[in-house]
C-alpha positions in Angstrom: 23.9 -2.0 110.8 20.1 -2.6 112.2 19.7 -3.4 116.1 18.7 -7.3 115.6 22.5 -7.9 114.0 24.3 -6.5 117.3 26.1 -8.9 118.9 26.1 -11.2 115.5 29.4 -13.0 114.5 30.4 -12.1 110.7 29.5 -15.7 109.9 26.4 -15.5 111.1 25.2 -12.0 109.1 26.7 -13.6 106.0 24.4 -16.7 106.3 21.8 -14.3 106.6 22.5 -12.1 103.9 22.8 -15.6 101.4 19.5 -16.6 102.6 17.7 -13.3 101.5 17.6 -11.4 105.3 19.4 -7.8 104.6 21.3 -7.2 107.6 22.5 -3.7 106.6 19.8 -0.3 106.1 21.5 2.0 103.6 20.6 5.9 104.9 21.9 8.6 102.6 21.6 11.2 100.1 20.2 9.7 96.5 21.6 11.8 93.9 18.8 13.9 91.4 19.1 12.8 88.0 19.7 15.4 85.8 18.1 15.6 83.1 20.4 17.3 80.0 19.2 18.3 76.4 21.0 17.1 73.1 24.1 18.8 72.6 24.2 20.5 76.1 27.8 20.6 77.4 28.8 20.4 81.0 31.7 20.1 83.1 32.2 17.4 85.7 33.8 17.7 89.4 37.1 16.3 87.8 37.2 18.7 85.3 36.0 16.7 82.4 33.9 17.9 79.6 30.9 16.2 78.7 28.4 16.7 75.7 25.0 15.2 76.0 24.0 12.7 72.7 21.3 10.9 71.7 21.0 8.3 74.1 24.4 8.6 75.8 26.8 11.4 77.1 30.4 11.9 75.1 33.4 12.8 76.6 35.4 16.0 74.7 38.7 16.3 74.2 39.3 19.4 72.5 42.9 18.4 71.2 41.5 15.2 69.8 38.9 16.9 68.3 41.2 19.6 66.5 43.2 16.4 64.9 40.1 14.6 63.7 38.9 18.0 62.1 42.3 18.3 60.8 42.7 14.7 59.1 39.6 15.3 57.5 41.0 17.2 54.4 43.6 14.6 52.9 45.1 14.4 49.8 45.0 11.0 47.8 48.7 11.0 48.4 48.1 10.8 52.2 49.2 14.5 52.8 47.4 16.1 55.5 46.1 19.7 54.3 46.2 21.6 57.4 49.7 20.8 57.7 51.2 21.4 54.4 51.7 24.7 52.8 49.5 27.5 51.9 49.3 26.8 48.3 48.4 23.3 49.2 45.3 24.3 51.0 44.6 26.8 47.8 44.6 23.7 45.4 43.1 21.5 47.7 40.3 23.6 47.7 40.1 24.0 44.3 40.9 20.7 42.8 40.9 18.3 46.1 44.5 17.6 45.5 47.4 18.9 47.2 49.9 21.1 45.2 52.4 18.6 43.9 50.0 16.3 42.8 48.0 18.4 41.2 51.5 19.0 39.2 51.9 15.5 38.3 48.1 15.5 37.1 48.4 18.5 35.2 51.7 17.1 33.8 50.0 14.0 32.3 47.5 15.8 30.9 50.0 18.2 28.8 52.0 14.8 27.8 48.7 13.0 26.4 47.0 16.2 25.0 44.1 16.9 27.3 45.2 19.8 29.2 43.1 22.9 27.1 40.2 20.8 27.5 40.9 20.7 31.4 42.1 24.0 31.4 39.5 25.8 29.5 37.0 24.5 31.8 38.5 25.8 34.9 38.9 28.9 33.2 35.4 29.2 32.2 34.2 27.9 35.7 36.1 31.1 37.4 34.4 33.4 34.5 31.0 32.0 35.2 31.2 32.6 39.1 32.9 35.9 38.5 30.0 37.2 36.2 27.1 35.6 38.6 28.7 37.9 41.3 27.8 41.0 38.6 24.3 39.7 38.2 23.7 39.8 41.7 25.3 43.4 41.8 22.7 44.6 39.2 20.0 42.8 40.6 20.7 44.6 44.0 20.9 48.1 42.1 17.0 47.5 40.1 16.1 46.1 43.3 17.1 49.3 44.9 15.6 52.0 42.8 12.6 50.4 42.3 11.7 50.2 46.2 13.0 53.9 46.8 12.8 57.2 45.7 16.4 57.7 43.5 18.1 59.0 46.5 21.6 57.5 47.2 23.6 57.9 50.7 27.1 56.0 51.1 29.5 56.4 53.6 32.9 57.4 52.0 35.5 56.9 54.4 36.5 55.4 57.9 35.6 58.4 59.6 32.2 58.1 58.7 31.5 60.8 55.9 28.6 60.7 54.4 28.2 61.5 51.0 24.0 61.8 49.5 23.4 62.1 46.1 20.0 63.7 45.6 17.4 63.3 42.7 19.2 60.9 40.9 17.9 60.1 37.4 16.3 56.8 38.7 14.8 56.2 35.1 17.5 56.2 33.6 19.9 53.7 35.8 17.3 51.5 35.6 16.9 51.3 32.0 20.6 50.8 31.7 21.1 48.3 34.4 18.5 46.3 33.0 20.4 46.2 29.4 23.3 44.9 31.1 21.6 42.6 33.5 20.2 41.3 29.7 23.8 41.1 28.4 25.4 39.4 31.7 22.2 36.7 31.3 23.4 35.9 27.7 26.9 35.8 28.9 26.2 33.4 31.3 24.3 31.0 29.1 27.0 31.3 26.4 30.0 30.3 29.4 27.9 27.6 30.5 27.6 26.5 27.2 31.2 26.4 26.6 31.9 24.7 30.1 29.4 21.8 29.2 31.1 21.3 25.9 35.0 21.1 27.1 33.6 19.3 30.2 32.3 16.4 28.0 35.7 16.2 25.6 37.9 16.3 28.8 36.1 13.3 30.7 36.3 11.5 27.3 39.7 12.0 26.9 40.7 11.2 30.5 38.7 8.1 30.5 40.6 6.9 27.3 44.1 7.3 29.0 42.8 5.8 32.6 42.9 9.2 34.4 41.0 10.5 36.9 38.5 13.6 35.9 38.6 16.3 38.3 35.9 18.8 37.7 
């Protein structure tokens, strides 16, 4: 308290305060404001973890975050995929439906005669993905032999045994690989054509029977 207020009654001090006079002089430590970057996380003295967002800080609750992430993957029937079976996860990743819902949906397709279009679409889509993987491997082979002499070094087992192939027939390998790559490109084009055709028939037929489409 300031010296001039010593000996004054509490009522007098309050009256001075209301009139604009400050009876107390505060002396102490003013904490330095810490500037944090967006995304930075820190823990306070109370053990609570915070994360800096744009313009504000957000309290981090790990358990709540786990639950929040889990319920993002939810089938239309309400089944939370993370808490379902392994097959629920597999079917959801492929179709967006849990196992029970996809069985029910495919049963409806069979009843109205649409299932062959749907099945062909799924099978062709899978084959396109597999064929594209082969294309990438063939492309890697061509890239390798275009940049290297043709010698091949390969680790053959977990103990680190290395096998080296010297003086491989680089030109022959390149020629055969390029032929295979042309065939793969042709195959992919054919599969895409089939996929588009059955996709169109599947969607048109599903619309006719007011069924959802999963493509």
